[in-house]
SERO-4910 file (N, C-alpha, C, O; in steps of 0.05 Angstrom, whole numbers):
BEGIN
 pado doro    nc1    nc2    nc3   cac1   cac2   cac3    cc1    cc2    cc3    oc1    oc2    oc3
  Met    A    -48    900   -461    -22    899   -447    -24    880   -423     -5    865   -418
  Asp    A    -47    881   -409    -49    863   -385    -50    834   -393    -38    817   -380
  Ile    A    -64    828   -415    -66    800   -424    -39    790   -433    -32    767   -428
  Leu    A    -23    807   -446      4    799   -454     21    794   -430     37    775   -431
  Phe    A     19    810   -410     35    806   -385     27    780   -371     44    765   -363
  Ile    A      1    775   -369     -8    750   -356      1    726   -372     10    706   -360
  Gly    A     -1    728   -398      9    706   -415     38    701   -412     47    678   -411
  Leu    A     54    722   -410     83    719   -406     89    707   -379    107    689   -377
  Val    A     75    715   -358     79    704   -331     72    674   -331     87    658   -320
  Leu    A     49    667   -343     41    639   -344     61    623   -360     67    600   -353
  Trp    A     72    634   -382     92    620   -398    117    615   -382    128    593   -383
  Ile    A    126    634   -367    151    631   -350    146    610   -328    163    592   -325
  Phe    A    124    613   -314    119    593   -292    113    565   -303    122    545   -292
  Gly    A    100    564   -326     95    538   -339    121    525   -347    124    501   -345
  Ser    A    139    541   -358    165    530   -366    181    520   -342    194    500   -344
  Met    A    179    535   -320    194    527   -296    183    500   -285    198    482   -277
  Ile    A    157    498   -284    144    474   -275    150    451   -293    157    429   -284
  Leu    A    149    455   -319    154    435   -339    184    426   -337    190    403   -340
  Ala    A    202    445   -332    230    439   -329    235    421   -305    253    404   -305
  Glu    A    219    425   -284    222    408   -260    210    380   -264    221    360   -255
  Leu    A    187    379   -277    172    354   -280    181    337   -304    179    313   -303
  Leu    A    191    350   -325    197    335   -349    218    313   -345    213    291   -356
  Pro    A    239    317   -330    258    294   -326    245    271   -312    251    248   -319
  Ala    A    228    276   -293    215    254   -278    196    239   -297    194    215   -296
  Val    A    181    254   -314    163    242   -333    178    225   -353    169    203   -360
  Ile    A    200    235   -363    216    220   -382    227    195   -369    227    173   -382
  Glu    A    238    197   -345    248    174   -331    227    153   -326    232    129   -330
  Leu    A    203    161   -318    181    143   -314    173    129   -340    168    105   -341
  Ser    A    173    144   -362    167    133   -388    187    112   -396    180     91   -407
  Val    A    213    117   -391    234     98   -398    230     72   -382    232     51   -393
  Tyr    A    224     75   -356    220     51   -340    196     35   -349    196     11   -350
  Leu    A    175     49   -357    151     36   -366    156     21   -392    147     -2   -395
  Val    A    170     34   -411    176     20   -436    194     -4   -431    190    -25   -444
  Arg    A    213     -1   -413    231    -23   -407    216    -46   -395    221    -69   -401
  Tyr    A    197    -40   -377    181    -61   -364    164    -76   -384    162   -101   -384
  Val    A    151    -61   -402    135    -74   -423    152    -91   -441    144   -113   -448
  Phe    A    176    -82   -448    194    -98   -465    202   -123   -450    202   -145   -462
  Leu    A    209   -121   -424    217   -145   -409    195   -165   -407    199   -189   -409
  Cys    A    170   -155   -403    147   -173   -401    143   -188   -428    138   -212   -429
  Phe    A    146   -173   -450    143   -185   -476    165   -205   -481    160   -227   -492
  Trp    A    190   -199   -473    212   -217   -477    209   -243   -461    214   -264   -471
  Glu    A    199   -240   -436    195   -264   -420    172   -281   -431    174   -306   -431
  Ala    A    151   -268   -441    129   -283   -454    139   -298   -479    131   -320   -484
  Leu    A    156   -285   -494    167   -297   -518    185   -321   -511    183   -342   -524
  Lys    A    201   -318   -491    218   -340   -482    201   -364   -473    207   -387   -479
  Leu    A    180   -358   -458    162   -379   -448    148   -393   -471    145   -417   -471
  Ala    A    140   -377   -491    126   -389   -514    145   -408   -529    137   -430   -537
  Phe    A    170   -400   -533    189   -418   -547    196   -442   -530    199   -464   -541
  Trp    A    198   -439   -504    202   -462   -486    179   -481   -488    183   -506   -490
  Leu    A    154   -471   -488    131   -488   -490    130   -503   -517    123   -526   -518
  Leu    A    137   -488   -538    138   -501   -564    158   -524   -565    152   -546   -576
  Gly    A    181   -520   -553    201   -542   -551    191   -565   -534    196   -588   -540
  Trp    A    178   -558   -512    167   -579   -494    146   -595   -508    145   -619   -505
  Val    A    127   -581   -522    106   -595   -536    117   -613   -558    107   -635   -562
  Ser    A    138   -603   -572    149   -619   -593    162   -644   -582    163   -665   -596
  Thr    A    173   -644   -558    186   -668   -547    165   -686   -533    169   -710   -533
  Thr    A    144   -675   -522    124   -692   -508    101   -700   -525     87   -720   -519
  Gly    A     96   -686   -547     74   -693   -564     49   -679   -556     48   -664   -536
  Ala    A     28   -683   -571      2   -670   -566    -11   -680   -541    -24   -664   -527
  Lys    A     -7   -705   -534    -19   -716   -510     -8   -702   -485    -23   -696   -466
  Gly    A     18   -698   -485     31   -684   -462     22   -655   -460     18   -645   -438
  Ala    A     18   -642   -483      9   -615   -484    -19   -613   -473    -26   -594   -458
  Ala    A    -36   -632   -482    -64   -631   -472    -65   -636   -442    -81   -623   -428
  Trp    A    -48   -654   -432    -47   -660   -403    -39   -635   -388    -51   -628   -368
  Ala    A    -18   -622   -397     -7   -598   -384    -28   -576   -384    -32   -562   -364
  Phe    A    -41   -572   -407    -61   -551   -409    -84   -556   -390    -94   -538   -376
  Ser    A    -94   -581   -390   -118   -587   -373   -111   -584   -344   -127   -574   -328
  His    A    -87   -594   -336    -80   -592   -307    -73   -563   -300    -79   -554   -278
  Gly    A    -62   -548   -318    -56   -520   -313    -82   -504   -310    -84   -487   -292
  Ala    A   -101   -509   -328   -127   -495   -326   -141   -503   -301   -153   -486   -288
  Leu    A   -140   -528   -293   -153   -537   -269   -139   -524   -244   -153   -515   -226
  Phe    A   -113   -523   -245    -98   -510   -223   -107   -481   -220   -111   -472   -197
  Phe    A   -108   -466   -242   -115   -438   -240   -144   -434   -232   -151   -414   -219
  Ala    A   -162   -453   -240   -190   -451   -232   -192   -455   -202   -207   -441   -188
  Ile    A   -178   -475   -191   -178   -480   -162   -165   -457   -147   -176   -448   -126
  Leu    A   -143   -447   -157   -130   -424   -144   -147   -400   -143   -149   -387   -122
  Phe    A   -161   -394   -165   -179   -371   -165   -202   -375   -145   -209   -356   -131
  Glu    A   -214   -399   -144   -236   -404   -126   -227   -402    -97   -241   -390    -81
  Glu    A   -203   -412    -91   -193   -410    -64   -187   -381    -57   -193   -372    -34
  Trp    A   -177   -366    -75   -171   -337    -70   -197   -323    -65   -199   -306    -47
  Arg    A   -218   -328    -81   -243   -315    -77   -256   -323    -51   -267   -305    -37
  Asn    A   -256   -348    -44   -268   -357    -19   -251   -347      5   -262   -340     26
  Gly    A   -225   -347      2   -208   -337     24   -213   -308     30   -213   -300     53
  Ala    A   -217   -292      9   -222   -264     13   -248   -260     28   -250   -242     45
  Gln    A   -268   -275     21   -294   -273     35   -291   -282     64   -302   -269     82
  Gln    A   -276   -303     69   -273   -313     96   -258   -293    113   -265   -289    136
  Glu    A   -237   -280    102   -222   -261    117   -240   -237    125   -237   -227    148
  Val    A   -257   -229    107   -275   -206    114   -294   -214    136   -299   -198    154
  Glu    A   -304   -239    137   -322   -248    158   -307   -251    184   -318   -246    205
  Asp    A   -281   -260    183   -267   -266    208   -255   -241    221   -252   -240    246
  Glu    A   -249   -220    206   -235   -197    217   -250   -184    240   -237   -179    261
  Pro    A   -275   -177    239   -287   -163    261   -287   -179    287   -283   -167    309
  Phe    A   -290   -205    286   -290   -221    310   -262   -221    323   -260   -219    347
  Glu    A   -241   -224    306   -214   -224    317   -207   -197    330   -195   -196    351
  Glu    A   -214   -175    316   -209   -148    327   -223   -144    354   -212   -133    372
  Glu    A   -248   -153    355   -264   -149    379   -252   -165    402   -251   -155    425
  Glu    A   -241   -188    396   -230   -205    417   -204   -192    428   -199   -194    452
  Glu    A   -188   -180    410   -163   -168    419   -167   -142    434   -152   -136    453
  Glu    A   -188   -127    427   -192   -101    440   -200   -105    470   -190    -90    487
  Asn    A   -218   -123    476   -229   -126    502   -233   -155    509   -251   -168    499
  Pro    A   -215   -167    526   -218   -195    532   -243   -202    548   -252   -225    547
  Leu    A   -255   -183    562   -280   -188    577   -305   -188    559   -326   -197    567
  Ser    A   -302   -178    535   -326   -176    518   -337   -204    511   -362   -207    509
  Ala    A   -320   -224    508   -330   -251    502   -346   -262    526   -366   -275    523
  Tyr    A   -336   -256    550   -349   -265    574   -376   -251    577   -397   -263    584
  Glu    A   -376   -225    571   -401   -210    573   -421   -219    552   -445   -220    557
  Gln    A   -412   -226    529   -429   -237    508   -441   -264    516   -464   -269    511
  Ala    A   -425   -280    529   -434   -306    538   -456   -302    559   -476   -316    559
  Leu    A   -452   -284    577   -473   -278    598   -498   -268    584   -520   -277    592
  Ala    A   -496   -251    565   -519   -240    551   -534   -262    535   -558   -261    533
  Leu    A   -519   -281    525   -531   -303    510   -551   -319    528   -572   -328    519
  Phe    A   -543   -322    553   -560   -337    572   -579   -318    588   -597   -328    602
  Gly    A   -575   -292    585   -591   -273    600   -584   -272    630   -600   -266    647
  Leu    A   -559   -278    636   -549   -278    664   -536   -251    670   -524   -238    653
  Thr    A   -538   -244    695   -523   -221    706   -510   -231    732   -520   -248    746
  Glu    A   -487   -219    738   -473   -227    762   -487   -214    786   -497   -192    784
  Pro    A   -487   -227    808   -478   -254    815   -498   -275    807   -522   -270    807
  Phe    A   -489   -299    802   -506   -322    796   -491   -347    805   -467   -347    809
  Thr    A   -506   -368    808   -494   -393    818   -490   -413    795   -500   -409    772
  Gln    A   -475   -434    801   -470   -454    781   -497   -468    773   -500   -476    750
  Gly    A   -514   -472    792   -540   -484    788   -557   -467    769   -571   -478    752
  Glu    A   -556   -441    773   -572   -423    755   -561   -425    726   -577   -425    707
  Leu    A   -535   -426    724   -523   -429    697   -531   -455    684   -538   -455    660
  Lys    A   -531   -477    699   -539   -503    688   -569   -503    679   -576   -513    658
  Ala    A   -586   -490    695   -614   -489    689   -619   -473    663   -635   -480    646
  Val    A   -606   -450    661   -609   -432    638   -598   -446    613   -609   -444    591
  Tyr    A   -575   -460    617   -563   -475    594   -581   -496    584   -585   -499    560
  Arg    A   -593   -512    602   -611   -534    594   -635   -522    579   -644   -533    559
  Gln    A   -646   -500    589   -670   -488    576   -662   -478    548   -678   -482    529
  Ala    A   -639   -466    546   -631   -455    519   -625   -478    500   -630   -476    476
  Met    A   -613   -500    511   -606   -522    493   -630   -537    483   -629   -550    463
  Lys    A   -653   -535    497   -677   -548    488   -686   -538    461   -697   -553    445
  Ser    A   -682   -512    456   -690   -501    430   -667   -501    410   -672   -498    386
  Ala    A   -642   -503    419   -620   -501    401   -609   -528    392   -593   -528    373
  His    A   -616   -549    404   -604   -575    398   -613   -584    370   -636   -579    362
  Thr    A   -595   -597    356   -601   -605    328   -623   -627    327   -637   -628    306
  Asp    A   -626   -643    347   -647   -663    347   -675   -651    349   -695   -664    342
  Ile    A   -676   -627    360   -702   -614    365   -709   -594    343   -731   -583    343
  Gly    A   -690   -588    325   -696   -569    304   -677   -545    304   -679   -527    287
  Gly    A   -659   -544    323   -639   -522    323   -617   -528    304   -617   -548    290
  Thr    A   -598   -510    303   -575   -514    285   -550   -522    300   -548   -517    324
  Lys    A   -531   -533    286   -506   -541    298   -491   -516    309   -479   -517    330
  Glu    A   -493   -494    294   -479   -469    302   -491   -458    329   -476   -449    346
  Glu    A   -517   -459    332   -530   -450    356   -521   -467    380   -514   -456    401
  Ala    A   -521   -493    376   -512   -511    398   -483   -507    405   -475   -506    428
  Gln    A   -466   -503    385   -438   -498    390   -434   -471    404   -417   -469    422
  Ala    A   -449   -451    397   -447   -425    410   -455   -427    440   -441   -416    457
  Leu    A   -476   -442    445   -484   -446    473   -463   -461    489   -457   -454    512
  Asn    A   -452   -482    477   -431   -498    491   -407   -481    496   -395   -482    518
  Ala    A   -399   -465    476   -375   -448    480   -380   -427    501   -362   -421    517
  Ala    A   -404   -415    501   -411   -395    521   -411   -407    549   -400   -395    568
  Arg    A   -423   -430    552   -423   -444    578   -395   -450    588   -388   -445    611
  Asp    A   -378   -461    570   -351   -468    577   -335   -443    585   -319   -444    604
  Leu    A   -339   -421    571   -325   -396    578   -333   -386    605   -316   -377    621
  Ile    A   -359   -386    610   -369   -377    636   -358   -394    659   -348   -384    679
  Met    A   -359   -420    655   -349   -439    676   -319   -435    680   -309   -436    703
  Lys    A   -304   -431    658   -275   -427    661   -269   -400    675   -251   -399    692
  Thr    A   -284   -379    668   -280   -353    681   -286   -354    711   -273   -342    727
  Gln    A   -307   -369    718   -315   -372    746   -299   -393    761   -303   -397    785
  Asn    A   -281   -407    748   -265   -429    759   -283   -452    769   -278   -463    791
  Trp    A   -304   -458    754   -321   -481    760   -313   -504    743   -303   -500    721
  Lys    A   -319   -528    753   -313   -551    736   -338   -565    726   -336   -585    712
***
């Protein structure tokens, strides 16, 4: 008797839930079928247009269009892939800069090992010493030299030195 009662309750609640969800599921299915049909229809129209275009331009025109189209999509894919990597690398630096404007100045000071107060002469001496190992003529990299130049310029600008 208890199992029959539980089954009856589950049947009633299941019917109520199904009655609520079934119209939404049917509507979603209709939209999905319509979308697939429209995609198929557009692909068919494009195929017929291409057949007409190939018949008027000949095989040479079709080969040209295919090669340039394939090249375009290869370049587009490569740019998309490189752009996504570049955005991932750039994001933390941009966020850090927006959060705290003094952090770049503090990083520049840390790069030279300076603490406030310091003089312009001390900055020049530390910069020259750091540039001796970072300069490209001595075995450093272009990025290291650029970072040192940018840090020096930022410190000088912040201190209002010329």
